[in-house]
C-alpha positions in Angstrom: 240.2 74.2 331.0 242.3 71.9 328.8 242.6 73.7 325.4 244.5 70.8 323.8 242.8 69.6 320.7 241.8 65.9 320.4 244.6 64.0 318.6 242.3 63.1 315.6 241.3 66.8 315.1 244.9 67.9 315.2 245.9 65.2 312.8 243.2 66.3 310.3 244.3 69.9 310.5 248.0 69.0 309.9 247.1 66.7 307.0 245.2 69.4 305.3 247.8 72.1 305.9 250.6 69.8 304.7 248.6 69.4 301.5 248.6 73.2 301.1 244.9 73.8 302.1 243.6 76.3 304.5 241.7 74.8 307.4 240.0 76.3 310.5 238.2 75.1 313.6 234.8 76.7 313.4 231.4 77.0 315.0 230.4 75.7 318.4 233.8 74.3 319.2 235.4 77.8 319.0 232.6 79.3 321.1 232.9 76.6 323.7 236.7 76.9 324.0 236.4 80.7 324.4 233.8 80.1 327.2 236.1 77.6 328.9 233.9 74.7 328.1 234.6 71.3 326.6 233.3 71.1 323.0 230.9 68.3 322.3 232.3 68.0 318.7 234.8 69.7 316.4 233.9 71.0 313.0 236.4 72.1 310.4 236.1 74.5 307.4 238.6 74.3 304.6 239.5 75.6 301.2 239.7 72.0 300.0 236.8 70.8 297.8 235.0 67.5 298.6 237.0 65.5 295.9 240.2 67.0 297.3 239.1 66.0 300.9 238.5 62.4 299.7 242.0 62.4 298.3 243.7 63.9 301.4 241.9 61.4 303.7 242.1 58.4 301.3 243.6 56.2 304.1 240.7 56.9 306.4 237.0 56.3 306.3 235.2 59.2 304.5 231.5 59.5 304.7 229.8 61.8 302.1 227.5 63.2 304.7 226.3 66.2 302.8 228.6 66.3 299.8 226.1 68.3 297.8 226.7 71.1 300.4 230.4 70.5 300.5 230.4 68.5 303.7 232.1 65.1 304.4 232.7 63.3 307.6 236.1 61.8 308.2 236.6 59.0 310.8 240.0 59.1 312.4 241.0 57.2 315.5 237.4 56.3 316.0 236.4 60.0 316.1 234.1 61.6 313.5 235.1 65.0 312.2 232.8 67.0 310.0 234.7 69.0 307.4 233.0 71.5 305.1 234.4 73.4 302.1 234.2 77.2 302.4 231.0 78.2 300.8 228.5 81.0 300.0 224.8 80.0 300.3 222.2 80.8 297.7 218.6 81.5 298.3 216.6 79.4 300.8 213.2 78.8 299.1 212.2 76.1 301.6 213.5 78.1 304.6 215.6 75.1 305.5 218.5 74.6 303.1 220.1 76.7 300.4 218.9 76.0 296.9 222.4 76.1 295.7 225.9 76.8 297.1 229.0 78.3 295.7 232.4 77.2 297.0 234.3 80.2 298.3 238.0 80.9 298.5 238.1 82.8 301.8 237.2 81.7 305.3 235.6 85.1 306.0 233.0 84.4 303.2 232.1 81.2 304.9 231.7 82.8 308.3 229.5 85.5 306.8 226.8 82.9 306.0 226.5 81.7 309.6 223.6 82.4 312.0 225.0 84.2 315.0 228.2 86.1 315.7 229.1 83.7 318.5 229.1 80.9 316.0 231.0 82.9 313.3 234.5 82.7 314.6 237.4 80.5 313.5 240.8 79.4 314.7 243.8 77.6 313.1 247.2 76.9 314.6 250.0 79.1 313.4 252.0 77.8 310.5 255.2 77.8 312.5 253.7 75.5 315.2 251.0 73.2 313.9 250.9 71.4 317.3 250.0 74.6 319.2 247.1 74.5 321.6 244.0 76.6 321.1 244.6 80.2 321.9 242.0 83.0 322.1 244.5 85.4 320.6 244.5 83.5 317.4 240.8 83.6 316.8 239.5 85.1 313.6 236.5 87.2 314.5 235.2 89.4 311.7 231.7 89.9 313.3 232.7 90.7 316.9 231.6 87.4 318.3 234.1 87.6 321.2 232.6 90.9 322.2 229.1 89.4 322.2 230.4 86.4 324.2 231.7 88.8 326.8 228.5 90.7 326.8 226.5 87.5 326.8 224.5 88.4 323.7 222.9 86.4 320.9 223.2 88.6 317.8 222.6 87.7 314.2 225.4 87.9 311.6 224.4 90.8 309.4 220.7 91.5 309.0 218.5 89.4 311.4 215.6 89.4 309.0 217.8 87.9 306.2 219.2 85.3 308.5 215.8 84.1 309.7 214.3 84.2 306.2 217.1 81.8 305.1 216.5 79.2 307.8 213.4 79.5 310.0 214.9 77.1 312.6 217.3 79.9 313.5 214.4 81.6 315.3 214.3 78.7 317.8 218.0 78.2 317.8 218.4 81.8 319.1 216.2 80.9 322.0 218.0 77.7 322.6 221.4 79.4 322.8 220.0 82.0 325.1 218.6 79.3 327.4 221.6 77.0 327.4 224.3 79.7 327.7 222.3 82.1 330.0 222.6 84.9 327.4 220.1 87.5 326.3 219.1 88.2 322.7 220.2 91.5 321.2 217.3 93.9 320.6 217.2 93.9 316.7 217.7 90.1 316.7 214.9 89.7 319.2 212.5 91.9 317.2 213.2 89.7 314.2 212.5 86.5 316.3 209.0 87.8 317.0 208.4 88.8 313.4 209.5 85.5 311.9 208.2 83.1 314.5 205.3 81.9 312.3 207.7 80.5 309.8 208.5 77.8 312.3 205.2 76.1 311.3 206.8 75.2 307.9 209.5 73.1 309.5 209.6 69.3 310.2 208.5 68.5 313.7 211.8 66.6 314.4 213.9 69.7 313.8 211.6 71.7 316.1 211.7 69.2 318.9 215.4 68.8 318.7 215.8 72.5 319.6 212.8 72.6 322.0 214.1 70.0 324.3 217.5 71.7 324.6 215.8 75.1 325.1 213.6 73.7 327.9 216.6 72.1 329.8 218.7 75.3 329.7 219.5 77.3 332.8 218.1 80.6 331.4 214.7 79.1 330.4 212.7 81.6 332.5 214.0 84.5 330.5 213.2 82.8 327.2 209.6 81.8 328.3 208.9 85.3 329.6 210.3 87.3 326.6 209.5 84.9 323.8 206.5 82.9 324.9 204.8 83.9 321.6 207.4 81.8 319.8 206.5 78.7 321.9 202.8 79.4 321.1 203.6 78.8 317.4 205.1 75.4 318.3 202.5 74.5 320.8 199.4 76.6 320.4 197.6 74.9 323.2 199.9 76.6 325.7 198.9 80.2 325.3 196.6 83.0 326.3 196.4 86.2 324.3 197.2 89.6 325.7 197.3 93.0 324.0 200.7 94.6 323.3 201.3 98.2 324.5 199.1 100.7 322.7 202.0 101.8 320.5 201.6 98.5 318.7 198.4 97.3 317.1 199.6 93.7 317.0 198.5 91.1 319.6 201.2 88.9 321.1 200.5 85.6 322.8 202.0 84.9 326.2 202.6 81.9 328.5 200.8 81.8 331.8 203.1 83.2 334.6 202.5 80.1 336.8 203.6 77.9 333.9 206.8 79.9 333.5 207.6 79.6 337.2 206.7 75.9 337.2 209.1 75.1 334.3 212.0 77.3 335.5 211.8 76.0 339.0 211.8 72.3 337.9 215.1 70.4 337.7 216.7 70.7 334.3 215.5 67.3 333.3 213.5 67.0 330.0 210.7 64.8 331.4 210.0 67.1 334.3 210.2 70.4 332.3 208.0 69.0 329.5 205.5 67.9 332.1 205.6 71.3 333.8 205.1 73.1 330.4 202.2 70.9 329.4 200.4 70.7 332.8 198.2 73.7 332.2 196.8 73.9 328.7 194.5 76.4 327.0 192.1 74.3 325.0 189.9 76.2 322.6 190.5 74.5 319.2 187.6 73.0 317.3 189.2 69.5 317.4 188.9 69.4 321.2 185.9 67.8 322.9 183.7 69.6 325.4 185.2 67.6 328.3 188.7 68.7 327.2 187.7 72.3 327.1 185.9 72.2 330.5 187.2 69.3 332.5 185.8 68.7 336.0 187.5 67.4 339.1 190.0 64.6 338.6 189.3 64.7 334.9 191.7 67.6 334.6 194.8 65.5 334.9 193.5 62.9 332.5 192.6 65.6 330.0 196.0 67.2 330.2 197.7 63.9 329.9 195.8 63.0 326.8 196.5 66.3 325.2 200.1 66.2 326.2 200.4 62.9 324.5 198.8 64.4 321.3 201.2 67.3 321.4 204.3 65.2 321.9 203.2 62.8 319.2 202.8 65.8 316.9 206.3 66.9 317.7 207.7 63.4 317.0 208.9 63.1 320.6 210.4 59.7 321.4 208.0 57.2 322.9 209.8 56.8 326.2 209.8 60.5 327.0 206.2 60.8 325.8 205.0 58.0 328.1 206.9 59.4 331.1 205.5 62.9 330.7 202.0 61.7 330.2 202.3 59.5 333.3 203.6 62.3 335.5 200.8 64.6 334.5 198.1 61.9 334.9 199.3 60.6 338.3 200.5 63.9 339.9 197.7 64.1 342.5 197.6 60.3 343.2 199.9 60.7 346.2 200.2 58.2 349.1 199.4 58.9 352.7 202.6 59.5 354.7 202.7 55.9 356.0 205.0 53.1 355.2 202.3 50.7 353.7 200.8 53.5 351.6 204.1 54.6 350.2 205.1 51.1 349.4 201.8 50.4 347.6 202.4 53.6 345.6 205.9 52.5 344.7 204.5 49.1 343.7 202.1 50.6 341.3 204.3 53.3 339.7 207.9 52.1 340.1 210.7 54.1 341.8 211.6 56.3 338.8 208.1 57.5 338.0 207.2 57.9 341.7 210.3 60.0 342.3 209.5 62.2 339.3 206.0 62.8 340.6 207.3 63.7 344.0 209.6 66.2 342.5 206.9 67.5 340.2 204.4 67.9 343.1 207.0 69.6 345.3 207.9 72.2 342.7 204.2 72.8 342.1 203.6 73.3 345.8 206.5 75.7 346.0 205.1 77.8 343.1 201.7 77.8 344.7 203.1 78.6 348.1 201.2 75.8 349.9 203.1 75.1 353.1 200.8 72.2 354.3 201.2 70.4 350.9 205.0 70.8 351.1 205.1 69.4 354.6 203.1 66.3 353.5 205.5 65.8 350.6 208.5 66.0 353.0 207.0 63.2 355.0 206.3 61.0 352.0 209.9 61.6 350.8 211.4 60.6 354.1 209.4 57.4 354.1 210.3 56.7 350.5 214.0 57.2 351.2 213.8 54.9 354.2 212.0 52.2 352.2 214.8 52.3 349.5 217.7 52.6 352.0 216.5 49.7 354.1 215.6 47.7 350.9 212.1 47.1 352.2 209.8 44.9 350.2 207.4 46.7 347.8 207.5 44.7 344.6 207.2 41.0 343.7 210.9 40.7 342.9 211.7 41.6 346.5 209.6 38.7 347.9 211.6 35.9 349.6 209.7 33.3 347.4 209.2 33.1 343.7 207.2 31.2 341.1 209.4 28.1 341.4 208.7 27.9 345.1 205.0 28.0 344.5 205.2 25.3 341.8 206.7 23.0 344.5 203.5 23.5 346.5 201.7 21.9 343.6 200.5 25.0 341.9 200.2 24.9 338.1 202.0 27.3 335.8 199.8 30.2 334.7 198.2 33.3 336.0 197.4 31.7 339.4 201.1 32.0 340.3 201.2 35.7 339.6 197.9 36.2 341.6 199.3 34.3 344.6 202.5 36.4 344.6 200.4 39.6 344.4 198.4 38.4 347.4 201.5 37.6 349.4 203.1 41.0 348.5 200.0 42.8 349.6 200.1 41.0 353.0 203.8 41.8 353.4 203.3 45.5 352.6 200.4 45.8 354.9 202.4 44.2 357.7 200.3 41.0 358.0 203.1 38.8 356.9 206.9 38.8 357.3 209.0 38.6 354.1 210.6 35.3 355.1 210.4 32.2 353.0 208.9 29.8 355.7 206.2 32.3 356.6 205.4 33.0 352.9 205.3 29.4 352.0 202.9 28.6 355.0 200.7 31.5 354.0 200.6 30.3 350.3 199.7 26.8 351.4 196.9 28.0 353.6 195.6 30.2 350.8 195.6 27.2 348.5 193.6 25.2 350.9 191.5 28.1 352.0 192.8 27.9 355.6 193.1 30.9 357.9 196.5 32.6 357.9 198.0 32.4 361.4 201.1 34.5 360.6 
């Protein structure tokens, strides 16, 4: 693992130190470097106040990102670096942001306000060698974050109840970190997660979904769904059944269906597929649902779940592309082709390669969870044919035809829907094996169709 800092980050640190300010690398970048991972971004904490930061970096672009909270973004060498003044947070009346902040003089005060111990560490190069690479030995760790990293634990800084009361999103962030990093949540922190889960309902959907999609695509998602399904039930109430807790507790805790947990955790770590797996089996008992949604029959089940998945994702402010793909996977999951070349090609023609491939993966995982060997065998055959069609570049879409609209115009056809209809007809005959995908044969067939003559191809 290369522990050399990006040139722009090093330059920012040196500039601040040369101007007699303290500055530390903080947060996720320190955690990632200690884990031997490449940080996705680098955040700095400093004793310099925002006006002083603007002065130090006057030759660079400075964006007042969150200046009211002491944060500016400096753009150096085309890299954005977020720099925040040491601070102590006041109360969080909206459970999102501090009502007021107080600039602090010590880095340790700044670290004390952070969410989890693994995010409450800091590092700065030694004064005698400002060009030194990151070294674990130089990490400032007042809350034993390195120990928790080694033990693979998510633990709150200080009292978990206080941390979650400050910012309710930390409830979901704890699950996201556990899923992404394959960590477990420390006992007292976990108890506080269950206690404060309902406060998630006060947060904007965008913040919820930002964490949820990373949680779902983590490698340790099975652990999170098993142990903290009740938290997901706050975010998506349609998911959950209710089971009694052990007799020592009077509370009732909602849980995810075991098949759903297996379905999600066995799916590839791709957002479309894991969202589809999560939303494929829904518990519908709210008053806003129709009778057909509560008790769907036959093939209506997939349509019902697709409609409700769309409603849920829209509520979560999911982007339109993801929403459409998830809905399409759920709706079309059982509309699989027979294991023959023409059937697979008609299927690809209707759905497109990307959606068809997702549905095939989705169906395979579902068959594996169910343990249905015959279904898995049929899916293997479909996949073999699909791969052959793609490898051999066989024709399954109009763009693959050896003729196009311009060729049909030369036969005397007029521009308009008739051109598309003729190409559709030719494509069907090619896929069904009644016509070769060669221009002379296609042109003869088109001419015969125009004059209602029998096709001799």
